Every structure is written in C-alpha cells, then in structure tokens.
C-alpha positions in Angstrom: 22.8 29.3 -28.4 19.3 30.2 -27.4 19.3 34.0 -26.6 16.2 33.8 -24.5 17.8 31.1 -22.3 20.9 33.2 -21.5 18.9 35.9 -19.8 20.3 35.4 -16.3 23.7 36.1 -17.7 23.1 39.4 -19.4 19.7 40.8 -18.5 21.5 42.2 -15.5 23.8 44.4 -17.6 20.9 46.4 -18.8 20.8 48.8 -15.9 21.8 51.6 -18.3 20.0 50.2 -21.3 16.9 48.5 -20.0 14.9 46.5 -22.6 11.8 48.6 -22.3 14.0 51.6 -23.2 15.8 49.7 -25.9 12.5 48.8 -27.5 11.5 52.5 -27.7 15.0 53.7 -28.8 15.5 55.7 -31.9 15.4 53.6 -35.1 14.0 50.6 -33.1 12.0 48.4 -35.3 10.2 45.1 -35.5 11.8 42.6 -37.9 11.1 39.0 -38.8 14.4 37.1 -38.8 12.5 34.1 -40.1 9.0 32.8 -40.0 9.2 32.6 -36.2 5.6 31.6 -35.6 5.6 27.9 -36.5 3.2 26.9 -39.2 0.0 25.3 -38.0 0.4 21.5 -37.7 0.6 19.9 -41.1 -2.2 18.2 -42.9 -0.5 14.9 -42.2 -0.1 15.6 -38.4 -3.7 16.8 -38.2 -4.9 13.7 -40.0 -2.8 11.5 -37.7 -4.4 12.9 -34.6 -7.9 12.7 -36.1 -7.2 9.1 -37.2 -6.0 8.1 -33.7 -9.2 9.5 -32.2 -11.4 7.9 -34.8 -9.7 4.5 -34.3 -10.2 4.7 -30.6 -13.9 5.4 -30.9 -14.5 2.8 -33.6 -12.5 0.1 -31.7 -14.3 0.9 -28.5 -17.6 -0.8 -29.6 -16.7 -4.2 -31.0 -13.3 -5.1 -29.8 -12.6 -3.7 -26.3 -13.7 -7.0 -24.7 -10.6 -8.6 -26.3 -8.2 -6.1 -24.8 -8.2 -7.3 -21.2 -4.6 -8.3 -21.0 -3.4 -4.7 -20.6 -5.5 -2.5 -18.4 -5.7 1.2 -17.8 -4.1 1.7 -14.3 -6.6 1.4 -11.5 -7.8 4.5 -9.7 -8.6 2.7 -6.5 -6.8 4.6 -3.8 -7.0 1.7 -1.4 -4.6 -0.3 -3.6 -1.7 1.8 -2.4 -1.9 2.7 1.3 -0.3 5.8 2.8 2.2 3.6 4.5 3.2 2.0 1.2 3.7 5.5 -0.3 6.0 6.5 2.7 7.9 3.3 2.2 8.5 3.9 -1.5 12.1 3.1 -2.4 14.0 6.1 -3.7 17.5 6.2 -5.2 18.3 9.9 -5.8 19.5 10.8 -2.3 22.3 8.2 -2.0 22.3 6.3 -5.4 20.9 3.2 -3.6 17.4 2.1 -2.6 16.1 3.7 0.6 12.7 4.1 2.1 11.5 7.6 1.4 10.3 8.0 5.0 13.8 7.4 6.3 16.1 9.4 4.1 17.8 12.5 5.5 16.8 14.9 2.8 13.8 16.9 1.6 12.5 14.6 -1.0 9.2 14.3 -2.9 8.1 11.6 -5.3 5.6 12.1 -8.1 4.1 8.6 -8.8 2.6 7.4 -12.0 -0.8 7.7 -10.4 -0.1 11.4 -9.6 1.0 11.8 -13.2 -2.1 10.2 -14.7 -4.5 12.1 -12.4 -2.8 15.5 -12.6 -4.1 16.2 -16.1 -0.6 17.6 -17.1 0.6 17.3 -20.6 4.3 18.1 -20.1 6.9 17.7 -17.4 7.0 21.4 -16.3 3.3 21.2 -15.4 3.9 18.0 -13.6 6.6 19.6 -11.4 4.0 22.0 -10.1 3.0 19.1 -7.8 6.2 19.4 -5.8 6.1 21.4 -2.6 8.5 24.4 -2.7 9.4 24.0 -6.4 8.9 27.2 -8.3 7.5 26.5 -11.8 6.6 29.6 -14.0 5.7 29.6 -17.6 7.6 32.3 -19.6 5.9 31.8 -23.0 4.3 28.9 -24.8 7.5 26.9 -25.1 9.7 27.9 -22.2 9.6 27.8 -18.4 11.6 29.1 -15.4 12.0 26.3 -12.8 14.0 26.3 -9.7 14.1 25.2 -6.1 14.6 27.5 -3.0 15.2 30.7 -5.0 17.3 32.0 -7.9 14.6 31.3 -10.5 15.5 32.1 -14.1 14.5 30.8 -17.4 17.9 29.1 -17.4 18.0 28.4 -13.7 21.5 27.0 -13.3 21.4 25.6 -9.7 19.1 22.7 -10.4 20.4 19.4 -11.8 17.9 17.5 -14.0 18.4 13.8 -14.9 16.5 11.3 -17.0 17.4 7.8 -16.1 20.7 9.0 -14.8 21.5 11.1 -17.9 22.2 14.7 -17.1 20.2 17.0 -19.4 21.5 20.4 -18.6 23.2 22.3 -21.4 27.0 22.5 -20.7 27.1 25.9 -22.5 25.1 27.7 -19.8 24.2 25.0 -17.1 20.5 25.3 -17.7 17.8 23.1 -19.1 15.8 23.3 -22.3 12.5 22.2 -20.9 10.8 22.1 -24.3 13.1 19.2 -25.3 12.5 17.1 -22.2 9.6 15.4 -23.8 9.4 12.0 -22.1 6.0 10.3 -22.7 4.2 10.7 -19.4 2.7 7.2 -19.6 6.3 5.8 -19.5 7.4 7.5 -16.4 7.6 5.3 -13.3 8.2 8.2 -10.9 9.9 11.5 -10.6 12.1 12.0 -7.5 12.7 15.6 -6.5 15.3 16.6 -3.9 15.0 20.1 -2.6 18.4 21.1 -1.4 22.0 20.0 -2.4 22.7 16.7 -3.9 26.3 17.3 -5.0 27.9 14.6 -2.9 26.7 11.9 -5.2 25.6 13.9 -8.3 28.3 16.6 -8.5 28.4 20.1 -9.8 25.2 22.0 -10.4 23.2 19.9 -7.9 23.1 23.1 -5.8 19.5 23.8 -4.8 18.0 20.6 -6.0 17.9 17.5 -8.1 15.1 16.3 -10.4 15.5 12.6 -11.4 13.0 11.3 -14.0 12.9 7.5 -13.9 11.2 5.7 -16.7 9.5 2.3 -16.6 11.2 -0.9 -17.5 10.0 -2.2 -20.9 8.8 -5.3 -19.0 6.1 -3.0 -17.5 5.0 -1.6 -20.9 4.1 -4.7 -22.9 1.4 -4.4 -25.5 0.1 -1.5 -27.4 -0.7 2.1 -26.2 -2.5 4.7 -28.1 -3.2 8.2 -26.7 -4.9 11.1 -28.5 -5.5 14.6 -27.0 -7.0 17.7 -28.5 -8.3 20.9 -27.1 -8.5 24.7 -27.1 -4.7 25.3 -27.2 -2.8 22.0 -27.8 -3.0 18.6 -29.4 -0.9 15.5 -28.7 -0.7 12.0 -30.1 1.3 8.9 -29.0 1.7 5.5 -30.5 3.7 2.9 -28.6 4.2 -0.9 -28.7 6.1 -3.2 -26.2 7.0 -6.7 -27.0 9.5 -9.6 -26.3 12.3 -11.2 -28.1 12.7 -14.7 -26.7 12.2 -15.1 -22.9 14.9 -12.7 -21.7 14.5 -9.5 -23.8 11.7 -7.0 -23.7 11.4 -3.7 -25.6 9.2 -0.8 -26.4 9.2 1.7 -29.3 7.2 4.9 -29.5 6.5 7.9 -31.7 4.7 11.0 -30.6 3.7 14.4 -31.9 2.9 17.6 -29.9 1.5 20.9 -31.0 0.9 24.0 -28.9 -0.8 27.2 -30.1 0.7 30.6 -29.5 -0.2 32.4 -26.3 -1.1 36.2 -26.2 1.3 39.0 -25.2 0.8 42.0 -22.9 -1.4 43.6 -25.5 -3.6 40.5 -25.7 -2.3 39.9 -29.2 -1.1 36.5 -30.4 2.5 36.0 -29.8 5.1 34.2 -31.9 5.7 31.4 -29.5 3.6 28.5 -30.9 5.5 25.3 -31.2 5.5 21.6 -32.2 7.7 18.6 -31.6 8.1 15.2 -33.1 9.6 12.6 -30.8 10.6 9.0 -31.3 12.4 6.5 -29.0 12.9 3.0 -27.7 14.0 1.1 -24.6 15.1 -2.5 -24.3 15.8 -4.5 -21.1 17.8 -7.7 -21.1 18.1 -10.4 -18.4 21.5 -11.5 -19.3 21.7 -13.9 -16.3 20.4 -14.3 -12.8 23.0 -11.7 -11.7 23.2 -9.5 -14.8 20.9 -7.0 -16.5 21.3 -4.6 -19.4 19.2 -1.6 -20.4 19.6 0.2 -23.7 17.4 3.3 -24.5 17.5 6.2 -26.9 15.5 9.2 -28.2 15.5 11.7 -31.1 13.5 14.9 -31.1 12.9 17.6 -33.8 10.5 20.4 -34.1 9.9 24.1 -34.6 9.2 27.0 -32.2 9.1 30.7 -32.0 9.8 33.6 -29.7 9.8 37.4 -29.7 12.8 39.1 -28.3 14.4 42.5 -28.0 17.8 42.3 -29.5 20.7 44.3 -30.8 20.4 44.3 -34.6 23.1 46.5 -36.1 25.8 49.0 -35.3 25.5 51.2 -38.4 22.9 52.5 -38.2 22.6 51.8 -34.4 19.5 49.6 -34.2 17.9 47.7 -31.4 14.4 46.3 -31.9 12.1 43.4 -31.6 12.6 40.3 -33.6 10.3 37.4 -34.2 12.8 34.6 -34.1 12.6 31.0 -35.2 13.8 28.3 -32.9 14.7 24.9 -34.3 15.2 22.3 -31.5 16.9 19.1 -32.2 18.4 16.4 -30.0 19.3 12.8 -29.8 20.7 10.4 -27.2 21.5 6.8 -26.5 22.2 5.2 -23.1 23.4 1.8 -21.9 23.4 0.5 -18.3 24.8 -2.8 -17.1 24.0 -3.9 -13.6 25.6 -6.9 -11.8 24.8 -8.4 -8.4 27.9 -10.0 -6.7 25.9 -11.1 -3.7 23.1 -9.9 -1.4 25.6 -7.5 0.1 27.3 -6.1 -3.1 26.2 -4.9 -6.5 27.5 -2.5 -9.2 26.3 -0.5 -12.2 28.2 0.7 -15.2 26.5 3.3 -17.4 27.6 5.1 -20.6 25.7 7.6 -22.8 26.0 9.9 -25.7 23.9 13.1 -25.9 23.9 15.5 -28.8 22.0 18.8 -29.5 21.6 20.7 -32.7 19.6 23.8 -31.8 19.1 27.1 -33.6 17.8 30.2 -31.9 18.5 33.9 -31.9 20.4 33.3 -35.1 22.8 31.1 -33.2 23.4 27.5 -34.1 24.5 25.4 -31.2 26.0 22.0 -31.7 27.3 20.0 -28.8 28.2 16.4 -28.1 28.6 14.8 -24.7 30.1 11.4 -23.9 29.8 10.1 -20.3 30.9 7.0 -18.4 29.7 6.4 -14.9 30.5 3.5 -12.5 29.2 2.9 -9.0 29.6 0.1 -6.5 27.3 -0.5 -3.5 28.4 -2.9 -0.7 27.5 -3.6 2.9 30.5 -3.7 5.3 29.9 -5.6 8.5 26.5 -5.2 10.1 26.5 -1.4 10.5 28.0 0.2 7.3 26.5 0.6 3.9 28.9 2.1 1.4 28.4 3.5 -2.1 31.4 4.7 -4.2 32.1 5.4 -7.8 33.7 7.5 -10.5 32.6 9.4 -13.6 34.3 10.8 -16.7 32.5 13.2 -19.1 33.8 14.8 -22.3 31.8 17.6 -24.0 32.7 19.4 -27.2 30.7 22.2 -28.9 30.6 24.5 -31.9 28.5 27.7 -31.4 28.0 29.8 -34.5 27.3 33.5 -33.9 23.9 35.0 -34.1 22.3 38.5 -34.1 23.9 39.6 -30.9 25.7 36.5 -29.4 29.1 35.1 -30.1 31.6 33.0 -28.2 35.3 33.4 -28.3 36.5 30.8 -29.2 33.5 29.6 -31.1 34.3 25.9 -30.5 35.7 24.2 -27.4 35.8 21.1 -25.3 35.8 20.4 -21.6 36.4 17.3 -19.4 34.9 16.5 -16.1 36.4 13.7 -13.9 35.1 12.8 -10.4 35.1 10.2 -7.7 32.7 9.9 -4.8 32.1 7.9 -1.7 29.3 7.8 0.8 29.0 5.7 3.9 25.8 5.2 5.9 26.8 4.2 9.5 24.1 2.6 11.7 24.9 4.2 15.1 21.9 2.5 16.7 18.8 0.7 15.6 17.0 4.0 15.2 20.0 6.3 14.4 22.1 6.5 11.3 24.9 8.9 10.2 25.8 9.3 6.5 29.1 10.8 5.6 30.4 11.4 2.1 32.1 13.6 -0.5 32.6 14.1 -4.2 35.9 15.2 -5.6 35.7 16.7 -9.1 38.1 18.1 -11.5 36.7 20.4 -14.2 38.3 22.4 -17.1 37.5 25.8 -15.5 38.5 25.8 -11.8 40.3 22.5 -11.3 39.6 20.5 -8.2 36.4 21.0 -6.2 35.2 19.1 -3.1 31.5 18.7 -2.2 31.1 16.9 1.2 28.0 16.3 3.2 26.9 15.0 6.6 23.4 13.6 7.2 21.8 12.3 10.4 18.5 10.5 10.6 16.7 9.4 13.8 13.5 7.4 14.0 12.3 7.4 17.6 9.2 5.5 16.5 8.1 3.4 13.6 6.3 6.3 11.9 8.5 9.2 12.8 11.8 10.4 11.4 13.8 13.5 12.4 16.8 14.4 10.2 19.5 17.0 9.8 22.1 17.7 7.1 25.0 20.0 6.3 26.2 20.1 2.7 28.5 21.9 0.4 27.7 22.3 -3.3 29.1 24.3 -6.2 28.0 25.6 -9.6 31.0 25.3 -11.9 31.5 27.9 -14.6 30.2 27.3 -18.1 31.2 28.5 -21.6 28.8 31.4 -21.1 30.6 32.5 -17.9 34.0 32.5 -19.6 33.6 33.0 -23.4 30.4 34.9 -24.1 30.1 38.2 -25.9 26.6 39.7 -26.0 26.0 43.0 -27.8 23.2 44.5 -25.7 22.5 47.8 -27.4 23.8 50.4 -29.8 23.0 54.1 -29.9 24.5 57.3 -31.4 27.3 58.8 -29.3 29.0 62.2 -29.1 30.7 63.5 -32.2 28.8 61.1 -34.4 30.7 58.1 -33.0 28.3 55.2 -32.3 28.4 53.5 -29.0 28.0 49.8 -28.4 27.2 48.2 -25.0 28.5 44.6 -24.7 28.9 42.1 -21.9 31.8 39.7 -21.9 32.6 36.4 -20.1 35.4 36.3 -17.6 38.2 33.8 -18.1 38.8 34.0 -14.3 35.3 33.3 -13.3 35.1 31.2 -10.1 32.6 28.5 -9.0 29.5 29.7 -7.1 29.5 28.1 -3.7 26.8 27.0 -1.3 26.9 25.8 2.3 23.5 24.4 3.3 22.0 23.6 6.7 18.7 21.6 6.7 16.5 19.9 9.3 13.3 18.0 8.7 10.6 15.9 10.3 8.2 13.3 8.9 5.4 11.7 10.9 2.2 9.7 10.5 0.4 11.0 13.5 -2.7 8.9 12.9 -3.7 6.3 10.4 -4.3 7.8 6.9 -2.4 11.1 7.7 1.2 12.0 7.0 3.1 15.3 7.5 6.5 16.3 6.1 8.4 19.4 7.2 11.7 20.8 6.0 13.6 23.9 7.1 16.7 25.3 5.4 19.3 28.0 5.8 21.7 28.5 2.9 24.9 30.5 2.7 26.1 31.5 -0.8 29.5 32.9 -1.9 30.9 34.1 -5.2 27.5 34.5 -6.9 27.6 36.0 -10.4 27.5 39.7 -10.9 28.0 42.0 -13.9 30.8 44.5 -13.4 31.4 47.7 -15.5 34.7 48.0 -17.3 36.5 51.2 -18.5 35.1 52.2 -22.0 37.4 51.8 -24.9 37.6 52.4 -28.6 37.0 49.4 -30.9 37.4 49.1 -34.6 35.8 45.6 -35.0 32.9 45.1 -35.7 32.9 47.8 -38.4 32.5 50.8 -38.3 34.8 52.0 -35.5 32.9 52.8 -32.3 33.1 53.4 -28.6 32.7 50.2 -26.6 31.1 50.2 -23.2 32.1 46.8 -21.9 30.9 44.9 -18.8 32.2 41.6 -17.5 30.9 38.8 -15.4 32.3 38.7 -11.9 31.8 36.8 -8.6 30.9 39.8 -6.5 27.8 38.8 -4.5 27.1 36.7 -1.4 24.0 36.1 0.6 21.7 33.9 2.6 18.3 32.3 1.9 16.1 30.6 4.5 12.7 29.2 4.6 10.4 26.2 5.1 8.3 23.7 3.2 5.5 21.7 4.7 3.2 19.1 3.0 0.4 16.8 4.2 -1.5 13.8 2.8 -4.8 12.7 4.2 -6.7 9.7 2.9 -10.2 10.8 4.1 -11.9 7.6 3.0 -10.9 4.8 0.7 -12.1 6.7 -2.4 -11.0 10.2 -1.5 -7.5 11.6 -0.9 -6.4 15.2 -0.1 -2.9 16.6 -0.3 -1.6 20.1 0.4 1.6 22.0 0.8 2.9 25.5 1.7 6.4 26.9 1.2 8.1 30.1 2.5 11.3 31.6 1.1 13.3 34.6 2.2 16.4 35.8 0.3 19.1 38.3 1.6 21.8 39.0 -1.0 24.6 41.5 -0.8 27.2 42.8 -3.1 30.8 42.5 -2.0 32.6 45.7 -1.2 34.6 45.4 -4.4 31.6 45.0 -6.7 30.1 47.9 -8.7 27.1 45.9 -10.0 23.9 47.9 -9.3 21.1 45.5 -10.4 21.8 41.9 -9.7 20.8 41.5 -6.0 17.4 43.1 -6.4 16.6 41.3 -9.6 17.5 37.9 -8.3 15.6 38.3 -5.1 12.5 39.6 -6.8 12.2 36.7 -9.3 11.2 34.0 -6.8 7.9 34.0 -4.9 8.0 34.4 -1.1 5.0 32.1 -0.6 3.5 29.2 -2.5 0.5 27.1 -1.6 -1.3 24.1 -3.3 -4.1 21.8 -2.5 -5.2 18.7 -4.5 -8.2 16.3 -4.3 -8.3 12.8 -5.8 -11.9 11.5 -5.7 -13.0 8.1 -7.1 -16.7 8.1 -7.8 -19.0 5.1 -8.5 -19.2 3.9 -12.1 -15.4 3.9 -12.6 -15.2 7.7 -12.6 -12.4 9.9 -11.3 -12.8 13.6 -10.4 -9.6 15.3 -9.5 -9.0 19.0 -8.7 -6.0 21.2 -8.0 -5.5 24.7 -6.6 -2.1 26.5 -6.9 -1.3 29.9 -5.4 1.9 31.7 -6.2 2.9 35.0 -4.5 3.7 38.1 -6.5 7.2 38.8 -8.0 7.6 42.4 -7.2 10.7 43.3 -9.1 9.5 41.9 -12.4 5.9 43.3 -12.0 4.2 39.9 -11.9 1.1 39.9 -9.7 0.2 36.9 -7.5 -2.1 34.4 -9.2 -4.2 31.4 -8.4 -4.6 28.5 -10.8 -7.4 25.9 -10.7 -7.2 22.7 -12.7 -9.8 19.9 -12.9 -10.0 16.5 -14.4 -13.0 14.2 -15.0 -12.2 10.7 -16.3 -14.2 7.6 -17.0 -12.8 4.1 -17.3 -15.0 2.9 -20.1 -13.4 -0.5 -20.0 -10.4 -2.0 -18.4 -8.4 -0.9 -21.4 -9.9 2.4 -22.3 -10.0 5.7 -20.4 -11.7 8.9 -21.5 -10.9 12.1 -19.8 -11.6 15.9 -20.0 -9.2 18.3 -18.4 -9.5 22.0 -17.7 -6.6 24.2 -16.7 -6.5 27.8 -15.3 -10.3 27.5 -15.1 -11.0 30.6 -13.0 -8.5 32.9 -14.8 -8.8 33.8 -18.5 -5.1 34.5 -18.6 -2.2 35.7 -16.5 1.5 36.3 -16.6 3.7 33.9 -14.5 7.2 35.3 -15.3 7.3 38.8 -16.8 10.8 40.2 -16.6 10.9 43.9 -17.7 14.6 43.7 -18.2 14.6 40.5 -20.2 15.1 40.2 -23.9 12.2 37.7 -24.3 8.7 39.0 -24.6 6.7 36.9 -22.2 3.2 35.7 -23.0 0.3 34.8 -20.7 -0.8 31.4 -19.5 -4.4 31.0 -20.4 -7.5 29.0 -19.7 -7.6 25.8 -21.7 -9.7 22.6 -22.0 -8.8 19.4 -23.7 -10.1 15.8 -24.1 -8.0 12.7 -24.0 -8.4 9.0 -25.0 -6.1 6.4 -23.7 -6.3 2.9 -25.2 -4.1 0.0 -24.1 -4.2 -3.2 -26.1 
C-alpha cells in the first residue's frame, strides 16, 4: 500500500507528533530504502524517442503527400458551433444519452479538441480545464484532485471511471493518478460531474464523477506516431488501427513516458522522478445490425520515487526521512456487449477484470477485481424514459507490511451488489422530473440507499433551469477498518520506549452526504453561453481520529508503551459555493472560455469526538476561490496559438500561497497529417508549491516552468 497515498487517514493523528517535529527528532536520519530516484531513461528508451523524432522529420519531406487518408484534426473553430457543443450527448448523468444543455446536473465536457489544444501531457493537467475542480500537484508523480472540497492526495469522495471501469483503489477508495495513463489522442471526451452521482454509479460518487470515454477503434484507423521532448519530460507513442474483415476494427498501441525529478523546499532535486511503459488494445465488433461488442485491455509498468518521513524502528526509536522506491504495475481487460431491441429499448452487459501489483513504502499491494454490470434502457409510453440495472463486484487483496504500515488481516475480500432504477418523467414539453435510487449491499455496512430527485425546466430553446436533491455515501475501505500505521517512536519514562500508532475501526460507518443543487444554462446571444451551478452540501459521520487509552504492548519487540488512536465518525459539516463558466466565440477563428468557483466549508466535531486536528486541516486544504481563462486562436497559415491562465487561492492551513499558472501552445499543421507544436507551462513562475502539507509524510516538490516540443504524425 502506498504510504504517501494514505495520508488523509493518518496525517491527522500527528497532532502530538507532527512530521516536522518527527523529522527533527532525536536519532532521526535520512535513509535510502532502495534507489528511490528512478534511473534516467534507458539507452533503449532514449534511442526510441530520438528515432521517432528522426523518422518524423525524415518522412516529412518526401512522403507526407501520400498520407492524406488520415488527417490531423482540424483546428477550425467554425466546424463545431457553440450550439453543437451545448447539444453534445453525454451519458454520465443518467447512463443514457442526453443533451448536455438539458441535463439536471453540473456537468462539463472536455472534448478531443480541448485535449489537443490544451498542451497537457497527462490526465491530471487536463482536468485543470474543469470549472470548480481542484487539481494540485504534490510531487512529480502524484496529484491531489477533488471536487467541492475535501482535497487530499487520496481524495476519496470522487469516483473515476475509464470506459465504465472504476479505477479507484478498493483498499483506500482513492485513485493512483500516475497509473491512469490513457493515450490522450485516444480520448473521445471526458465528462465531469460536479456533485453526487451515486444514484446510477453508487458508493464513492459523493462530490463528483469523472468519466473518461475513449474513441471507438473505428475512429482510429491507420498509424499514429507522437514524440515529445522538453526540459522536464519526454513521451513517445506508437499506434496502429486496422480492420479484420468488414465488421471488426482494432487498434494497438505502446507508449513510454519519462518525467524528471522536481525540486524540494530547499531547491534541491527530489527523489520523485518517474517513468512508465504502457501497452494496450481495443477492438470493436459489429456482430449484427442490433449487436455490438467492444473488448479492450491495458498493461502498465514503471518506476517512481518519493521522499517521506516515516517510522523506521522501535529500538532504537527512530523516525526519519526515507527515499522510497515505488513500483507501479497494473493490468485490466474489459468486454461490453450492447443490444438494441427496438428504437425504444436497448441494453448493455459489461464485465471487466482489474489487477494491481504495486510496491511503495515497503508495502507490496496486490489486488484483483472482477465486475459484472447490466443495464436496460427503455421508453415507457410517451412520457417516461427508464434506465435500470444491477452490478456485482468481487475484490480480493493481499497487502504485505512495509516500514510503518500493516493490515490485520493482511489479506481479505469484499463483495458489492447493487440494483438501480431511474425514471425521467416528462411533465410537460419543457419540464421533466427524474426520480431514482441505487440500493447497494457492501461487506462493511450492509445495505445503503442513494436516492435522488432532479427537475429540469427549459422555458426557451436556449435556456435550462435545473434543481436536484441527492444522497450519496462513501463506504468504508480496508484502510478504515484494518489499518495499523506506526506513526512515531521516542524514548519514554524509565527507559521504556513509546510507540504512537493509528488503527482502523471495525465499526467504522459510511460517510454520508445530502446535497442540494440548482443551476442555470443560457445562450443569451449567438456565440455566447453561460453556465451557473450553486450547491449546499450537508455531511454526516465524516472520518476523525480519536485518542484511545495508552496501554503496554509486547509486540513488536521490545516491550513498549503504546499510544493508540483509532478512526471514528465524529465530524459533521456543511459546504456551499458556486461555479460559473462562460464560452464566447468572438469570431470564427477565436474562442474565449473562462470560469470562477467559490467554496466555503464549515465542519464541526460531534460532542463525543476528541479529535483536535481534522476539521481545520480538511477545510484548509481546498482553495476558497479558483479562476481560469483560456484563448483558442487560429491564425493564417494553419497555425494555432492557445493560451491559458489559472489562478488558485492560498491553502492557509498547509502554508501554500496562492499561485497563478500561465500555459501557452503554438502549433503548425505542416500538412494534413503532420502537426508540430511547442508548449510552455508555468511560464511566468519559475516554480511553486501546489500542495504542501506540513503534517504529511510525503515531502512535496515544486511544480516548475517547462517547455517541450511535440510532433504528431498520422499515416
């Protein structure tokens, strides 16, 4: 289990032994548990990137005229009108196709054009485009990402899906963002819901849902070669799509990514450089006029590093900094069969396997997930549109202990069963009411219900007013119930050493949310759209860390005094705020977008809780205000010039100042099949911290100014 990713669970227990103190404690030391700083990219990898770039340049001169069958996507903003964007069909709100402008939820769609023109090289940087989403880089290989508060490196109230496959880790309900390495060119769109989505997606879809939807292999025929290299990173991707007969299409790809280390608070290189190798495939089958089958899979391996403050030994009592090696590894395979009964009825049956073999903080984590999901969509009469379905998921794991972390028991399994139904009722031509609920049974708390009610009213063609009331839960994880974390050790009275540890709670309850939302979308004039969402959330049974009476313990050796603390559900609270975004197509070649979000959090401990740090820490780790503005400009000569400005408010509790980030991209469509681009990130800031938790075990590093060049060749 990755120690750095469990921080929200135990960083809060350090109110008596804060990390900064622990780092300076007697006998503290810096140790290398393994060569944590990954080796520079191998000679073979370096040669591969250089070879890709050389091939692109060489092929540019004599052969590009032959590569007209697969074109670089056009940058003409007039090809997709603002109205077309508002009428984009989304599926994440109700698990059926709906016009984005008409859904009763705060939703934002990142299109492939947004992806291409963003200059981003990874999914976390892409998610900065979403209004109200809090994206903060912790070190070179980890991010804290959340919606509407509660941001942590392992934010556990945000559900993330890739083609309907849940990618959160069942051991702690968070996401390893470094392993979500979908080739950006293969993403059709990313749908992001800000607010609960539990009625159709279930537990952990509390404050939001991110659904990454990849392209059909029908849309990726031919070859694709990309090569990127710059001041802090290098990437290469080779992909080919083809056909088998007239009814089967496929694509296969292989990619390599390398990121240099960032610098720490002393402006010295950190131990967080990393590299990944990723391979995968997708195949789409037209079985008949009514049936289609999709099969896809991925495998990832690599090497990373981190520096963390950790308990090292009890005798002598030692807490210090460790340069730790991380070995990520994952593989998955998914199949989806869709069948159309008629124009009024269709179904989908999906099954997938997901496995992870990851080593971090001395902990080796192995888990396996098998999932089967069925849904049926049908129109009943002239006014009702129903979606219902069921799901079964089995997860097993084996977590081997590390420097400071262990689980009792070390292996386990859990089952999740659920059914859901959602009915959209057309009350009038311009008014619809959506009612639904999901009923789940999990291995921790038994049955949980997650209902919602949504109302959408369109008084005019280009206006929609909506409101929603929803319930969502975050179910317990293995961390909540079975964790033991040894936080610190120090000499005690009479020569008896003292060990501070935090324990899971076998009676931990689900965290609960009751959310109230209203929103308004309008196109007041041609070429302009506005989107406003206001929310008020009420939380119960939030996680706290409660002190327990000290006791004598003989294991681990030598005998010592144990100062235990245990997870509890001793906090409640309210959050409220607003998110507003606007799009303006100034002229046919120039588009502007902007957004602003405001967040207020008011959390309180229950009268029975004795935790003294949770409320303040959680509130202070999410920015109160965020702002962004982007410009997409198409110049003569097939040139794009795109710029972005992001502003993030300060995080007072964790001593992170406000910062502004400016990115720019200049691209030239040399031919219809080749694009050359140069991207600059953090241009006006040499470096800055984005998430610097003084109570965390992970040493954060600073996001820095970078420049890279990219070649994209489609053939």
